C-alpha positions as CSV (number, residue, x, y, z in Angstrom):
1,M,-5.1,-11.6,24.3
2,P,-5.5,-8.2,23.7
3,I,-7.2,-7.0,20.4
4,I,-5.2,-5.2,17.8
5,F,-7.0,-2.9,15.4
6,R,-6.0,-3.3,11.9
7,P,-6.8,-0.1,9.5
8,N,-7.1,-0.7,6.0
9,K,-3.7,-0.2,4.3
10,V,-3.0,1.9,1.3
11,G,-1.5,0.4,-1.8
12,S,1.3,-2.1,-1.6
13,E,4.3,-2.2,0.6
14,P,7.9,-2.5,-0.9
15,D,9.5,-5.8,-0.5
16,S,12.3,-5.1,1.7
17,S,13.7,-8.4,1.1
18,A,14.2,-7.8,-2.6
19,I,16.4,-4.5,-1.7
20,P,20.1,-5.1,-3.0
21,E,22.6,-5.7,0.1
22,N,24.3,-2.5,-0.7
23,C,24.3,0.8,1.5
24,T,23.3,3.0,-1.3
25,A,20.4,0.7,-2.5
26,Q,19.1,0.5,1.3
27,L,19.2,4.4,2.0
28,M,17.5,4.9,-1.5
29,H,14.8,2.5,-0.3
30,Y,14.3,4.6,3.0
31,F,14.2,7.7,0.9
32,D,11.5,6.2,-1.4
33,C,9.3,5.4,1.9
34,V,9.7,8.9,3.1
35,C,8.7,10.2,-0.4
36,S,5.7,8.0,0.1
37,V,5.0,9.6,3.5
38,L,5.4,13.2,2.7
39,D,4.6,15.7,-0.1
40,L,8.1,16.6,-1.6
41,D,6.8,18.1,-4.8
42,F,8.7,21.1,-3.8
43,I,11.9,19.2,-4.6
44,E,12.9,19.9,-8.3
45,Y,16.0,17.5,-8.0
46,N,15.3,14.2,-9.9
47,I,13.9,12.7,-7.1
48,Q,12.7,9.6,-8.9
49,K,16.3,8.5,-9.5
50,L,16.9,8.8,-5.7
51,R,13.9,6.5,-5.1
52,S,14.9,3.9,-7.9
53,Y,16.9,1.7,-5.2
54,R,17.1,-1.3,-7.9
55,N,19.1,1.1,-9.9
56,Y,21.4,2.5,-7.3
57,Y,24.3,1.7,-9.4
58,N,23.3,4.4,-12.0
59,L,23.8,7.0,-8.9
60,T,26.9,9.4,-9.4
61,D,29.2,10.4,-6.1
62,G,27.1,13.9,-6.1
63,E,23.8,12.2,-6.1
64,K,24.8,9.9,-3.4
65,R,26.1,12.7,-1.4
66,T,22.4,14.5,-2.0
67,L,20.6,11.4,-1.0
68,F,22.7,11.2,2.4
69,M,22.0,14.8,3.0
70,L,18.4,14.6,2.1
71,C,17.8,11.6,4.4
72,G,19.5,13.6,7.2
73,L,17.3,16.4,6.6
74,F,14.2,13.6,6.7
75,S,15.9,11.6,9.4
76,V,14.1,8.9,11.6
77,D,14.2,11.3,14.8
78,V,12.7,13.9,12.9
79,M,9.7,12.1,11.8
80,R,9.6,9.3,14.6
81,D,6.0,9.0,16.2
82,K,4.9,11.8,13.9
83,C,4.3,10.4,10.4
84,I,6.6,6.9,11.1
85,I,5.7,4.9,13.8
86,E,7.1,1.8,15.5
87,N,4.5,-0.8,15.4
88,E,5.6,-4.5,15.1
89,A,2.2,-5.9,15.4
90,L,0.6,-4.0,12.5
91,C,3.6,-4.7,10.1
92,D,2.8,-8.5,10.6
93,D,5.2,-10.2,8.3
94,E,6.4,-7.1,6.4
95,H,8.9,-4.6,7.5
96,V,6.7,-1.7,6.9
97,K,3.1,-0.7,6.1
98,F,1.5,2.5,4.9
99,F,-1.7,3.6,5.8
100,S,-4.2,6.6,5.0
101,L,-4.6,9.4,7.7
102,L,-7.9,8.7,7.7
103,A,-7.6,4.8,8.3
104,V,-5.3,5.2,11.5
105,K,-7.5,7.8,13.2
106,T,-8.8,5.1,15.8
107,I,-5.4,4.1,16.9
108,V,-3.1,7.4,16.6
109,E,-3.8,11.1,16.4
110,P,-2.5,11.8,12.7
111,I,-0.8,15.1,11.8
112,K,-1.4,17.0,8.9
113,Y,2.0,18.8,8.7
114,I,5.6,17.8,9.8
115,E,7.8,20.7,11.0
116,I,11.7,20.6,10.0
117,G,13.4,23.9,11.1
118,E,11.1,26.4,9.6
119,L,9.7,24.5,7.0
120,Q,6.3,22.8,7.1
121,I,5.7,19.8,5.0
122,K,2.3,17.7,4.2
123,V,1.9,14.3,5.4
124,I,0.1,12.1,3.1
125,Q,0.4,8.8,4.6
126,I,1.4,7.2,7.9
127,M,4.0,4.5,7.9
128,F,4.3,1.6,10.5
129,Y,7.8,0.0,10.9
130,K,9.5,-2.6,12.7
131,E,13.0,-1.6,14.2
132,S,14.9,-4.2,12.5
133,W,13.8,-2.0,9.1
134,I,15.1,1.2,10.7
135,K,18.4,-0.2,11.6
136,K,19.1,-1.9,8.2
137,F,17.8,0.7,6.0
138,Y,18.6,3.9,7.7
139,H,21.1,3.7,10.6
140,K,23.4,1.3,8.8
141,P,23.7,3.2,5.6
142,M,23.9,6.6,7.2
143,E,26.8,5.2,9.3
144,Y,28.6,3.9,6.2
145,F,28.2,7.3,4.3
146,H,29.3,9.2,7.5
147,A,32.6,7.6,7.5
148,L,32.9,7.6,3.8
149,Y,32.5,11.5,3.6
150,S,34.5,11.9,6.9
151,H,37.4,10.2,5.4
152,L,37.1,12.3,2.0
153,N,36.8,15.3,3.7
154,E,40.3,15.1,5.6
155,H,41.4,15.6,1.9
156,R,39.0,18.2,0.9
157,K,36.7,21.1,1.9
158,P,33.4,19.3,3.0
159,A,30.1,20.2,1.4
160,T,27.6,21.5,3.8
161,T,24.7,22.3,1.3
162,I,22.6,20.3,-1.1
163,D,22.5,21.5,-4.7
164,A,20.2,24.4,-4.3
165,S,18.8,23.6,-8.0
166,I,16.6,21.0,-6.2
167,V,14.3,23.2,-4.7
168,R,11.6,24.9,-6.9
169,T,8.0,26.4,-6.4
170,T,5.8,24.5,-3.8
171,S,2.5,24.9,-2.5
172,S,3.2,23.5,0.8
173,P,2.8,25.8,3.8
174,V,6.2,27.5,4.5
175,Q,7.6,29.7,7.0
176,H,8.5,32.8,5.5
177,S,9.0,35.3,8.6
178,D,11.5,37.6,7.0
179,R,9.9,38.1,3.7
180,K,7.1,40.3,2.9
181,D,5.6,37.7,0.7
182,F,4.9,35.3,3.7
183,I,2.7,37.8,5.2
184,E,0.7,38.1,1.7
185,S,0.5,34.2,1.6
186,T,-0.8,33.8,5.1
187,K,-3.5,35.9,4.3
188,E,-4.2,33.9,1.2
189,N,-3.9,30.9,3.3
190,S,-6.8,32.2,5.9
191,R,-8.9,32.5,3.0
192,G,-8.5,28.8,2.4
193,H,-6.5,29.1,-0.9
194,K,-3.0,27.4,-1.2
195,H,-0.3,30.2,-1.9
196,K,2.3,29.2,-4.5
197,G,5.3,31.2,-3.5
198,S,9.1,30.8,-3.9
199,L,10.6,28.1,-1.4
200,S,13.9,29.7,0.2
201,W,16.9,27.3,-0.1
202,K,18.4,29.0,2.8
203,K,15.3,27.8,5.0
204,V,16.4,24.1,3.7
205,N,19.9,24.5,4.7
206,D,18.9,26.3,8.1
207,A,16.8,23.5,8.5
208,S,19.3,20.8,7.9
209,R,21.8,22.3,10.1
210,S,19.4,22.9,12.8
211,H,18.9,19.0,12.8
212,N,22.1,17.7,12.4
213,S,22.0,16.6,16.3
214,C,18.8,14.7,15.7
215,C,20.5,12.6,12.9
216,S,22.4,9.5,14.3
217,C,25.1,10.5,12.0
218,S,25.4,14.4,11.5
219,I,25.7,15.9,8.2
220,L,28.9,16.9,6.9
């Protein structure tokens, strides 16, 4: 029998069995896990509301669309084998488990940042998951919302961007090759300092569009 190394887990795992049987709640649970893995401080939108899956019925139609688009941006295909990793054995009886970057060093080579388009976002934890969890809490609700918005968009112009107000200043490394301040930020980072510059919303939308093909359900 092979020996399975089990690193020390961080904090407590969400109880997936307690998630309401509702596509909105299920996708909110996925986004909650994303927020536990990545440093999303640059999102100014009421991110806590999008994570509060037990109160899924409080989301407006606009907030549901924003949730859908954010989950498309941070899709499973973008994050798989980088900061979320399928491993049935490490999950034991749970659907997901979180570990610090240091704790998993002996079994995987953790990355510090994940690239989405021209964005670099800091990884703060590694999540191991079961494939059944991904199917239920990502693929199923994403397919539901994709079908819903496809139907709605037959009667109105589709929204192709997320509300720009959700992005604010960030301390995470961000590529700004077309801006003079990126040159200055690169100099600052080379000195070991974190540069707090404006995160171009165009970069977020470009990243979202460039990763549509990676998502199981293309973003509308």
